[in-house]
MIVEXRO-485010 format. One line per 5 residues: number of its first residue (from 1); their letters; for each residue x, z, y of N, C-alpha, C. Coordinates in steps of 0.2 Angstrom, whole numbers. Layout:
BEGIN
NUM	A	X:Z:Y:X:Z:Y:X:Z:Y | ...
END
This chain:
BEGIN
1	XXXXX	27:-131:282:33:-128:276:31:-129:271 | 26:-127:266:25:-129:259:26:-137:258 | 24:-141:261:24:-146:259:33:-149:259 | 36:-145:263:45:-150:264:47:-144:258 | 44:-139:256:46:-138:250:45:-139:242
6	XXXXX	38:-143:242:36:-147:238:39:-153:237 | 42:-155:242:48:-161:241:53:-159:238 | 57:-155:241:62:-151:237:62:-152:232 | 57:-145:228:55:-146:222:54:-150:216 | 51:-155:218:48:-159:214:54:-165:212
11	XXXXX	57:-164:219:63:-170:216:68:-168:210 | 67:-161:208:70:-160:202:65:-155:197 | 60:-157:196:54:-155:191:52:-160:189 | 48:-157:184:44:-163:180:38:-158:181 | 32:-160:182:26:-158:185:20:-156:180
16	XXXXX	16:-154:180:11:-152:174:11:-157:168 | 14:-153:162:13:-154:156:19:-161:156 | 22:-163:160:27:-166:160:29:-174:163 | 24:-176:167:21:-183:171:26:-181:175 | 32:-186:178:36:-187:183:31:-189:187
21	XXXXX	32:-188:194:32:-191:202:36:-190:205 | 39:-194:205:46:-195:210:45:-195:219 | 47:-190:222:44:-193:228:49:-189:234 | 50:-190:241:58:-190:244:58:-185:244 | 64:-180:243:66:-174:244:68:-172:249
26	XXXXX	68:-166:252:69:-163:257:74:-158:257 | 80:-159:262:87:-156:259:84:-151:265 | 86:-143:264:86:-137:267:94:-137:270 | 92:-137:277:98:-135:282:100:-127:284 | 101:-126:288:107:-121:289:100:-117:294
31	XXXXX	96:-122:297:90:-119:303:84:-116:297 | 84:-119:291:78:-120:287:78:-117:279 | 82:-111:280:84:-111:272:80:-109:265 | 81:-110:261:78:-107:255:77:-103:253 | 72:-98:255:70:-91:253:69:-91:245
36	XXXXX	74:-87:240:74:-85:234:72:-77:234 | 66:-76:228:70:-70:224:70:-71:218 | 76:-66:214:76:-64:207:71:-60:203 | 70:-60:200:68:-57:196:71:-56:187 | 74:-49:187:79:-48:183:86:-48:184
41	XXXXX	89:-42:185:96:-41:187:102:-40:180 | 100:-42:178:103:-42:170:111:-46:172 | 115:-47:168:120:-52:167:120:-58:171 | 115:-63:167:113:-67:169:113:-68:176 | 107:-65:176:104:-65:184:109:-63:190
46	XXXXX	112:-59:189:116:-57:194:122:-61:195 | 125:-64:190:130:-69:190:128:-75:193 | 127:-81:187:125:-86:187:118:-89:192 | 116:-85:195:108:-86:198:108:-79:204 | 114:-75:205:115:-71:209:121:-73:214
51	XXXXX	126:-70:211:132:-71:215:134:-78:217 | 134:-82:211:137:-90:212:133:-91:216 | 127:-91:217:122:-94:222:124:-92:228 | 124:-87:231:127:-82:238:138:-87:239 | 138:-86:234:147:-87:236:146:-95:238
56	XXXXX	142:-100:233:142:-107:234:136:-110:240 | 133:-106:239:127:-112:242:122:-107:250 | 126:-102:253:123:-98:256:122:-100:264 | 123:-107:264:122:-111:269:115:-114:269 | 112:-113:261:108:-117:260:102:-113:258
61	XXXXX	104:-107:256:98:-103:253:99:-95:255 | 93:-92:255:93:-84:255:90:-80:253 | 93:-76:249:89:-70:245:83:-65:249 | 79:-65:247:75:-62:252:73:-55:248 | 73:-54:242:71:-48:238:74:-50:230
66	XXXXX	74:-45:228:77:-44:221:72:-39:217 | 70:-41:210:67:-35:207:69:-33:198 | 68:-27:196:69:-25:191:68:-19:190 | 63:-17:181:62:-12:181:67:-6:179 | 74:-7:182:79:-4:182:82:-1:187
71	XXXXX	79:4:192:82:5:200:89:3:200 | 93:6:195:100:8:193:104:2:195 | 101:-2:189:106:-8:188:102:-11:195 | 96:-13:197:93:-16:202:100:-16:209 | 99:-9:210:105:-7:217:111:-13:214
76	XXXXX	113:-9:208:120:-12:208:121:-19:208 | 115:-23:206:115:-29:205:116:-33:214 | 112:-28:218:112:-30:222:120:-29:228 | 123:-25:225:128:-25:229:134:-29:226 | 132:-31:220:138:-36:216:137:-43:218
81	XXXXX	128:-45:219:127:-50:221:131:-51:228 | 130:-47:233:131:-48:239:128:-49:245 | 121:-45:243:116:-46:248:111:-40:250 | 110:-41:257:107:-34:259:100:-35:259 | 96:-38:255:89:-40:256:84:-33:252
86	XXXXX	80:-34:253:76:-26:251:75:-27:242 | 74:-21:240:72:-22:231:67:-20:230 | 65:-21:224:58:-20:222:57:-18:214 | 54:-14:211:52:-13:206:45:-14:203 | 40:-17:208:35:-22:208:35:-30:209
91	XXXXX	34:-31:205:34:-40:206:28:-43:211 | 24:-42:209:19:-45:214:21:-40:221 | 21:-34:223:23:-31:229:29:-37:234 | 33:-38:227:38:-41:231:36:-50:233 | 32:-51:231:30:-59:232:26:-58:239
96	XXXXX	22:-52:239:17:-51:244:19:-52:250 | 27:-47:251:30:-44:258:33:-49:259 | 37:-54:254:42:-58:254:40:-65:255 | 36:-68:254:34:-75:253:40:-81:252 | 41:-80:247:47:-84:243:45:-89:245
101	XXXXX	51:-94:243:48:-101:242:49:-103:233 | 55:-100:232:56:-100:224:57:-94:219 | 56:-92:215:56:-87:211:60:-88:204 | 67:-86:205:71:-86:198:69:-80:194 | 67:-83:189:65:-78:182:71:-76:177
106	XXXXX	76:-71:176:80:-71:172:79:-64:169 | 73:-64:165:71:-54:164:73:-57:156 | 71:-52:152:69:-52:144:65:-58:142 | 67:-63:135:65:-69:136:57:-68:135 | 54:-61:131:48:-61:130:44:-58:137
111	XXXXX	46:-59:142:44:-57:147:42:-61:153 | 46:-67:151:47:-74:155:40:-78:158 | 35:-77:152:29:-79:153:25:-75:158 | 26:-69:159:23:-64:163:26:-66:171 | 30:-69:171:33:-69:178:33:-75:181
116	XXXXX	34:-81:178:31:-87:178:25:-87:180 | 19:-87:176:13:-87:178:11:-83:183 | 13:-77:186:12:-77:191:14:-77:197 | 20:-81:196:24:-83:202:21:-90:204 | 18:-93:198:13:-99:199:7:-97:203
121	XXXXX	5:-93:201:-4:-91:203:-2:-88:209 | 3:-85:213:3:-84:218:5:-89:223 | 8:-94:223:8:-99:227:15:-99:226 | 20:-101:223:28:-100:223:29:-105:217 | 35:-109:221:37:-114:213:43:-108:210
126	XXXXX	44:-111:203:47:-104:199:54:-108:196 | 58:-106:196:64:-107:191:65:-104:187 | 65:-106:178:67:-100:173:72:-100:170 | 76:-97:168:82:-97:164:78:-97:157 | 81:-102:153:80:-105:147:81:-98:143
131	XXXXX	76:-95:136:71:-101:134:65:-101:139 | 62:-105:138:55:-106:143:51:-98:142 | 50:-98:134:46:-91:132:48:-90:125 | 43:-86:121:46:-85:113:40:-86:110 | 34:-88:111:30:-92:106:24:-96:109
136	XXXXX	21:-99:105:18:-105:107:10:-101:111 | 6:-97:110:5:-95:115:7:-94:123 | 12:-90:122:13:-90:129:16:-96:132 | 17:-99:129:19:-109:130:13:-112:134 | 8:-110:129:2:-113:132:0:-111:138
141	XXXXX	1:-104:139:-2:-100:145:2:-101:152 | 7:-103:150:12:-104:156:10:-113:157 | 10:-118:154:5:-125:155:0:-124:159 | -4:-119:158:-13:-120:160:-9:-118:165 | -6:-113:167:-4:-110:175:-1:-115:180
146	XXXXX	4:-120:176:6:-124:181:1:-131:184 | -4:-132:179:-8:-136:180:-13:-133:186 | -15:-128:185:-20:-125:190:-18:-124:195 | -12:-120:197:-6:-119:203:-6:-124:205 | -4:-129:203:-1:-134:209:6:-137:211
151	XXXXX	8:-129:208:14:-127:208:20:-129:205 | 24:-129:205:30:-134:200:36:-128:196 | 36:-128:190:43:-126:185:49:-128:184 | 54:-127:186:62:-130:183:64:-125:179 | 65:-128:174:69:-125:168:78:-125:169
156	XXXXX	80:-120:169:88:-120:171:92:-121:165 | 91:-129:161:97:-131:157:102:-132:159 | 107:-130:158:115:-131:162:118:-136:158 | 117:-137:152:122:-140:146:121:-148:147 | 114:-150:149:114:-158:149:120:-160:154
161	XXXXX	122:-155:158:125:-158:166:132:-159:163 | 136:-155:161:141:-157:157:145:-163:155 | 150:-167:159:150:-173:159:152:-174:152 | 153:-171:147:155:-172:141:148:-173:135 | 141:-170:137:135:-172:136:132:-177:139
166	XXXXX	135:-177:146:131:-185:149:133:-190:146 | 142:-191:144:144:-198:141:140:-198:134 | 140:-192:130:135:-197:126:129:-197:125 | 125:-195:129:117:-198:134:119:-207:136 | 123:-207:138:125:-214:141:127:-219:135
171	XXXXX	132:-215:129:132:-220:127:127:-222:122 | 121:-216:119:116:-217:115:113:-223:119 | 112:-224:125:106:-225:130:108:-232:132 | 116:-234:131:117:-239:131:116:-244:125 | 115:-242:120:114:-244:114:120:-247:110
176	XXXXX	125:-243:112:132:-242:109:132:-244:101 | 128:-238:98:128:-240:89:120:-243:88 | 115:-247:93:111:-250:90:105:-244:90 | 99:-246:87:93:-239:86:95:-236:85 | 95:-230:87:96:-222:82:91:-220:78
181	XXXXX	95:-217:72:90:-216:66:91:-209:63 | 94:-205:65:97:-199:62:102:-196:65 | 103:-191:67:107:-184:69:109:-179:66 | 116:-180:65:118:-170:63:119:-168:68 | 117:-160:68:119:-156:74:122:-149:71
186	XXXXX	128:-147:73:131:-140:70:135:-136:74 | 131:-129:75:133:-124:82:135:-119:78 | 143:-118:80:147:-110:77:147:-107:80 | 143:-99:80:144:-95:86:151:-90:83 | 155:-87:86:160:-84:84:160:-77:83
191	XXXXX	164:-73:80:164:-67:76:162:-62:83 | 164:-64:89:165:-62:97:157:-63:100 | 157:-70:100:150:-71:105:143:-69:100 | 145:-73:94:139:-73:89:137:-63:88 | 140:-61:87:139:-54:85:136:-51:92
196	XXXXX	138:-53:98:135:-49:106:127:-49:105 | 124:-55:102:117:-55:102:114:-51:98 | 117:-48:92:115:-43:88:116:-36:90 | 121:-35:95:122:-28:97:115:-28:105 | 112:-33:108:109:-33:112:100:-34:111
201	XXXXX	96:-34:116:88:-35:115:88:-42:109 | 91:-46:111:93:-53:107:92:-51:100 | 94:-47:98:93:-46:89:85:-43:87 | 80:-44:91:73:-40:91:71:-46:91 | 66:-49:87:61:-55:87:59:-54:93
206	XXXXX	55:-47:93:48:-46:99:50:-47:105 | 58:-47:106:60:-49:112:63:-56:116 | 67:-58:111:71:-64:109:67:-71:106 | 64:-68:101:60:-76:98:64:-77:92 | 70:-73:91:76:-74:88:80:-82:90
211	XXXXX	86:-81:87:90:-87:89:89:-93:89 | 81:-95:85:80:-101:87:77:-102:91 | 75:-97:97:73:-98:102:75:-97:107 | 78:-92:106:85:-90:112:91:-94:113 | 94:-94:109:102:-99:108:98:-105:107
216	XXXXX	95:-106:102:92:-115:101:88:-117:104 | 88:-116:108:84:-120:115:88:-123:119 | 95:-121:120:99:-125:122:100:-132:119 | 102:-131:112:104:-136:108:97:-142:106 | 92:-137:105:87:-143:104:84:-146:112
221	XXXXX	87:-143:119:84:-148:122:89:-155:124 | 97:-151:123:100:-158:121:100:-163:117 | 98:-162:111:94:-167:108:90:-171:108 | 84:-168:111:79:-171:113:80:-173:119 | 84:-173:124:86:-179:129:91:-186:125
226	XXXXX	95:-182:122:99:-188:116:95:-193:115 | 91:-190:110:86:-194:106:80:-197:110 | 79:-196:117:73:-196:120:67:-198:118 | 66:-193:114:59:-195:110:56:-185:108 | 49:-185:106:48:-178:106:47:-177:98
231	XXXXX	50:-171:96:50:-169:89:40:-167:88 | 40:-171:81:34:-169:77:32:-165:74 | 38:-163:69:35:-158:64:44:-157:60 | 44:-150:58:50:-145:60:50:-143:52 | 52:-142:48:55:-136:41:60:-134:42
236	XXXXX	61:-128:41:68:-125:40:67:-119:36 | 75:-117:35:77:-110:32:80:-106:37 | 80:-101:34:83:-95:37:84:-90:34 | 90:-85:35:90:-78:33:95:-74:36 | 93:-66:37:98:-61:38:103:-59:34
241	XXXXX	109:-60:33:112:-58:28:119:-54:30 | 121:-56:36:127:-54:38:127:-47:44 | 124:-48:47:121:-41:54:116:-38:49 | 114:-33:55:109:-28:53:109:-23:47 | 106:-21:43:105:-18:36:111:-21:31
246	XXXXX	115:-25:33:116:-27:29:124:-26:29 | 126:-23:34:132:-19:37:135:-14:31 | 140:-12:30:142:-6:27:142:0:30 | 141:1:35:141:8:39:139:6:46 | 136:11:48:131:9:56:132:17:61
251	XXXXX	131:16:67:132:23:71:127:20:77 | 126:26:81:121:24:86:124:20:90 | 130:19:95:131:13:98:139:13:98 | 145:7:100:150:6:99:154:14:102 | 151:16:110:156:22:112:155:27:106
256	XXXXX	152:29:104:151:35:100:152:35:93 | 153:27:89:155:26:81:159:30:78 | 157:33:73:163:37:69:167:30:65 | 165:23:66:170:21:61:172:16:67 | 173:17:73:178:12:77:185:9:73
261	XXXXX	187:13:72:195:12:66:193:6:61 | 188:6:57:188:2:53:183:-3:54 | 178:-3:57:174:-6:58:178:-13:64 | 179:-18:59:180:-28:64:178:-27:69 | 170:-25:71:167:-29:74:165:-25:82
266	XXXXX	171:-18:81:170:-12:85:171:-16:93 | 167:-15:96:167:-18:105:168:-12:110 | 172:-11:112:174:-7:117:172:-7:126 | 166:-6:127:161:-7:132:166:-4:139 | 168:1:137:172:5:144:178:1:146
271	XXXXX	181:-3:143:186:-7:148:182:-12:151 | 178:-14:153:175:-17:157:173:-13:163 | 174:-13:169:170:-9:174:164:-12:177 | 162:-17:176:158:-21:178:153:-21:173 | 153:-21:165:148:-19:162:145:-12:159
276	XXXXX	151:-8:164:150:0:162:146:2:169 | 146:-2:174:142:-1:182:136:-3:181 | 134:-9:178:128:-12:177:125:-11:172 | 127:-7:167:123:-6:160:124:1:158 | 129:5:156:131:12:153:128:16:158
281	XXXXX	131:16:166:129:20:173:120:19:171 | 117:17:169:109:15:171:107:15:164 | 108:17:159:105:19:153:100:25:155 | 100:28:158:95:35:159:88:31:162 | 89:27:166:81:23:169:77:20:164
286	XXXXX	81:16:159:75:12:154:77:13:145 | 85:16:144:87:18:138:89:13:134 | 91:7:139:93:0:136:101:2:136 | 104:0:127:111:1:127:113:-6:126 | 118:-7:130:122:-14:129:128:-13:124
291	XXXXX	129:-10:121:135:-10:116:132:-5:109 | 124:-8:110:121:-6:102:126:-8:95 | 126:-4:90:126:-5:83:125:-12:79 | 128:-17:78:124:-24:77:122:-22:71 | 123:-17:67:122:-15:58:114:-11:58
296	XXXXX	113:-10:65:106:-6:65:100:-9:61 | 98:-4:60:92:-5:54:87:-10:56 | 84:-10:64:79:-11:66:80:-21:68 | 85:-22:66:88:-31:69:84:-34:62 | 78:-39:66:75:-43:64:75:-49:66
301	XXXXX	80:-53:66:80:-60:67:87:-63:62 | 86:-69:63:91:-72:58:98:-73:59 | 103:-74:55:110:-75:56:112:-79:55 | 108:-84:49:111:-91:49:102:-94:48 | 105:-101:50:99:-106:52:98:-112:48
306	XXXXX	93:-117:47:95:-124:47:88:-127:44 | 88:-132:51:80:-135:49:81:-142:49 | 76:-146:49:76:-154:48:68:-156:54 | 70:-158:57:67:-162:63:65:-168:61 | 58:-167:62:56:-176:63:54:-178:69
311	XXXXX	56:-184:71:56:-186:79:48:-191:80 | 46:-193:84:41:-197:87:42:-203:86 | 50:-206:87:51:-211:88:56:-213:80 | 53:-207:73:59:-209:66:65:-205:68 | 66:-203:72:73:-201:70:73:-194:67
316	XXXXX	77:-193:61:77:-187:57:83:-183:61 | 82:-177:63:87:-173:65:89:-167:58 | 96:-166:58:96:-160:51:102:-156:55 | 100:-149:56:102:-144:61:103:-138:58 | 109:-134:61:112:-129:59:114:-124:64
321	XXXXX	114:-116:63:115:-112:67:118:-106:64 | 126:-107:64:128:-101:60:131:-94:66 | 130:-88:64:134:-84:70:137:-80:68 | 142:-82:63:148:-77:63:153:-82:60 | 155:-87:63:161:-91:60:164:-90:64
326	XXXXX	173:-91:60:179:-90:64:181:-93:72 | 177:-97:72:178:-102:80:171:-103:83 | 171:-104:90:166:-106:93:166:-112:95 | 160:-117:91:161:-126:93:155:-129:90 | 154:-134:92:151:-137:88:152:-144:88
331	XXXXX	148:-149:83:149:-156:84:142:-160:80 | 144:-166:82:138:-170:82:137:-176:78 | 133:-179:74:136:-186:72:128:-189:73 | 129:-194:78:123:-199:80:123:-204:77 | 117:-207:70:118:-212:66:113:-218:69
336	XXXXX	117:-224:72:112:-230:71:113:-235:69 | 108:-240:69:108:-245:65:115:-250:64 | 119:-249:70:125:-255:71:130:-249:70 | 130:-243:70:137:-238:69:136:-230:71 | 140:-228:74:139:-221:74:144:-217:80
341	XXXXX	141:-211:82:145:-208:87:146:-202:85 | 151:-198:86:156:-193:84:158:-189:88 | 156:-183:90:157:-179:96:158:-172:94 | 162:-168:99:161:-160:95:166:-156:102 | 165:-151:102:167:-145:108:171:-139:105
346	XXXXX	177:-139:105:181:-133:106:183:-133:96 | 183:-136:92:185:-137:87:192:-137:86 | 196:-131:85:204:-131:87:208:-133:82 | 205:-133:78:211:-137:74:209:-142:72 | 204:-147:77:207:-152:78:210:-156:83
351	XXXXX	213:-151:86:219:-151:92:224:-147:90 | 224:-145:86:230:-140:83:230:-134:88 | 228:-130:90:230:-126:93:225:-118:93 | 228:-115:96:225:-107:92:224:-105:101 | 219:-100:99:213:-99:107:210:-92:105
356	XXXXX	211:-88:107:209:-81:108:203:-81:108 | 197:-81:103:189:-83:104:187:-78:111 | 189:-72:113:186:-68:116:188:-73:123 | 194:-76:126:196:-76:130:193:-84:131 | 191:-87:128:186:-96:126:181:-93:129
361	XXXXX	176:-89:125:170:-86:130:170:-85:137 | 174:-81:139:176:-80:146:176:-83:150 | 182:-89:149:183:-95:152:177:-100:152 | 173:-101:148:166:-103:147:160:-102:153 | 160:-94:153:157:-91:156:157:-90:164
366	XXXXX	164:-93:167:167:-89:169:164:-93:178 | 160:-91:183:159:-95:188:160:-95:194 | 167:-93:196:171:-95:199:171:-100:204 | 169:-105:201:167:-113:206:175:-117:203 | 180:-113:201:186:-119:198:184:-120:193
371	XXXXX	185:-127:193:186:-130:183:193:-133:182 | 195:-132:178:202:-134:175:201:-140:172 | 204:-145:173:201:-152:170:206:-153:164 | 202:-157:159:206:-159:154:202:-165:150 | 203:-167:145:198:-173:143:198:-172:135
376	XXXXX	192:-175:133:190:-173:127:186:-180:123 | 188:-182:118:187:-187:115:180:-188:110 | 178:-193:111:172:-194:108:173:-202:104 | 172:-201:98:173:-206:94:167:-211:94 | 168:-218:94:163:-223:93:164:-228:87
381	XXXXX	161:-228:81:160:-231:76:155:-237:77 | 156:-243:75:154:-248:75:155:-252:68 | 151:-254:64:150:-258:58:154:-263:57 | 159:-262:53:164:-269:53:168:-271:57 | 169:-265:61:174:-265:65:179:-257:66
386	XXXXX	185:-257:70:187:-251:71:185:-247:76 | 186:-241:75:182:-235:80:186:-236:87 | 182:-233:91:184:-233:97:184:-224:101 | 188:-226:104:191:-216:108:188:-217:112 | 184:-213:117:183:-213:122:183:-206:126
391	XXXXX	188:-207:130:191:-200:133:184:-197:138 | 183:-189:139:179:-189:143:184:-183:147 | 183:-184:155:186:-178:157:181:-173:160 | 184:-168:159:178:-161:157:182:-154:160 | 180:-149:161:182:-144:163:178:-138:156
396	XXXXX	183:-131:155:179:-128:152:174:-123:157 | 178:-121:162:174:-115:166:166:-120:165 | 161:-115:167:155:-116:170:152:-119:164 | 152:-118:158:148:-121:153:151:-128:153 | 158:-131:153:160:-137:153:159:-141:160
401	XXXXX	157:-135:165:156:-139:170:148:-141:174 | 145:-140:169:138:-140:168:136:-135:174 | 137:-129:176:133:-125:179:134:-128:187 | 140:-128:189:142:-131:196:135:-139:197 | 137:-143:192:134:-149:193:124:-147:194
406	XXXXX	121:-141:189:116:-140:189:113:-139:197 | 118:-131:199:116:-132:202:117:-136:211 | 121:-139:210:123:-146:217:115:-149:217 | 113:-150:211:106:-155:211:102:-151:214 | 100:-143:209:95:-141:214:93:-139:222
411	XXXXX	100:-138:223:101:-133:229:105:-138:235 | 109:-143:233:113:-148:238:110:-154:239 | 109:-158:233:109:-164:234:102:-165:228 | 95:-161:230:89:-164:227:86:-171:227 | 90:-175:231:88:-181:232:93:-187:229
416	XXXXX	97:-185:228:103:-189:222:100:-191:217 | 101:-198:217:99:-204:211:102:-200:205 | 97:-199:199:102:-196:191:99:-201:187 | 101:-205:183:99:-211:181:98:-208:174 | 101:-202:173:101:-199:164:95:-194:166
421	XXXXX	93:-195:171:85:-189:170:87:-182:167 | 92:-180:169:94:-172:169:91:-165:172 | 87:-169:177:84:-160:178:77:-161:173 | 77:-154:172:72:-150:167:67:-147:170 | 60:-150:167:54:-145:168:50:-144:162
426	XXXXX	44:-143:163:38:-139:159:40:-142:154 | 40:-148:152:38:-152:146:44:-149:142 | 51:-152:144:57:-150:142:58:-146:140 | 55:-137:146:56:-132:143:52:-131:135 | 46:-134:135:40:-132:132:43:-136:124
431	XXXXX	45:-141:125:48:-144:118:53:-142:114 | 59:-139:118:65:-136:117:62:-131:112 | 59:-126:115:56:-118:112:52:-120:107 | 45:-127:107:42:-125:101:45:-129:95 | 50:-132:94:55:-133:88:57:-128:85
436	XXXXX	60:-122:89:63:-115:87:56:-112:84 | 50:-111:88:45:-108:87:40:-109:79 | 42:-118:78:39:-122:73:47:-118:66 | 51:-120:68:56:-116:63:55:-111:62 | 54:-105:65:54:-97:64:45:-98:61
441	XXXXX	42:-99:61:36:-103:58:35:-105:49 | 40:-110:52:41:-113:44:45:-109:40 | 48:-104:41:52:-99:37:48:-95:33 | 43:-94:39:37:-88:37:32:-91:31 | 32:-97:30:26:-102:27:27:-104:21
446	XXXXX	35:-106:23:37:-110:18:35:-118:18 | 34:-119:24:30:-126:24:31:-128:32 | 31:-137:29:33:-138:36:28:-138:44 | 29:-136:49:25:-136:54:24:-142:60 | 20:-145:61:16:-150:66:18:-147:74
451	XXXXX	21:-148:78:23:-148:84:15:-149:88 | 13:-155:87:7:-153:90:0:-149:89 | 2:-143:84:-1:-140:83:-2:-132:85 | 3:-134:88:6:-126:94:3:-125:101 | 4:-131:104:0:-131:111:-4:-138:113
456	XXXXX	-6:-139:118:-12:-146:118:-4:-152:121 | 0:-150:120:6:-155:123:5:-161:116 | 6:-168:117:4:-172:112:13:-175:113 | 15:-175:105:22:-178:107:22:-185:108 | 28:-185:111:27:-193:114:34:-197:111
461	XXXX	33:-203:110:38:-208:105:44:-210:110 | 41:-208:115:48:-209:122:45:-205:126 | 51:-201:129:50:-196:133:47:-196:139 | 50:-202:144:47:-203:148:42:-211:150
END
């Protein structure tokens, strides 16, 4: 069983410190399902790594255990996911009693390392939600654990798998603009989605590592993958100027706030039966408030961020993240010796349409399995020639169609050839968070930070 499981997971994982060892994959059938346990029954765990897997892949896998420090949330999560497996508040006890094939980690970011390392050391392969971890010491500990355990770690990067992001990768890889020289990448979080990070535990750097790590790891992974090289140095600026103590007033939480009528950021959690049952009903167990005030004094992350990153192949990246934009979306320009690629998502004025920002975010996070197809353009400019518009069929649901494709690769078609190398392992996870960690350190010190100074991973000119 162990050998078969290793074949299955190695096909979608990169082994210790990132070397690739492709071997034959093993597809689990109905008589030999993949045994899964989940640690962390918050919204991400119960939906994307919980209910969606049960709804779409129950013929290939089964949950044999769920674990969380909050017993009320744990029991609601079990019912919501739709499983009858035992539940645990003790992670090690769950591993010993259930003997899983795969541990899925969806806890608070600052605790990812704890369960990744324990899972690997207890003989399991591990799949972790992004980010890999929140600081360089924990990152090194995870690298060491995978090396000594002989087990494998997968990082759940889903943006790589959207058809739109894949087409950008293809255009760069086929040399459509010549040798890549620089990249400009800007991500905009709207006042619905962006504000939500400051309400939750993500607003505390000791929990989420700041949005340089929690959110930007998505973006840095895409960029590392597109650029096909490792970062070597980071210089950054950042500040907290909009949320936190900058607010004009504050309350205990949105439900009881005396400023409901005047606060444009007021969020009524009572309108969601799911959020009430998952969070509010279980506050008494651990004190976690889901609709916290985003102007509370304890918030200590940045709400505006800008960085310059130099890569081992001499590409220079200019990056920014804004958390209080009127709209949600991103745009990128990749400059080459022979031209330029321009791509964007959800910049509504490009389409001259108006969309409710809360509804747009809900559609992106939808895990129903259904994808409403449309197409979005990518512009390819070549020197001395007219530009070309490449229309890419894609969907909004499930992070631009990336969620389903990621899950299919892991659980349904692990041996499916993938010329774009979208499966992500420990080196991918490490290099993405190390950019954010370096940016955070750069802001604190006022100096550029070397990626090689953070862990024992040496940046490579070519990623593979």
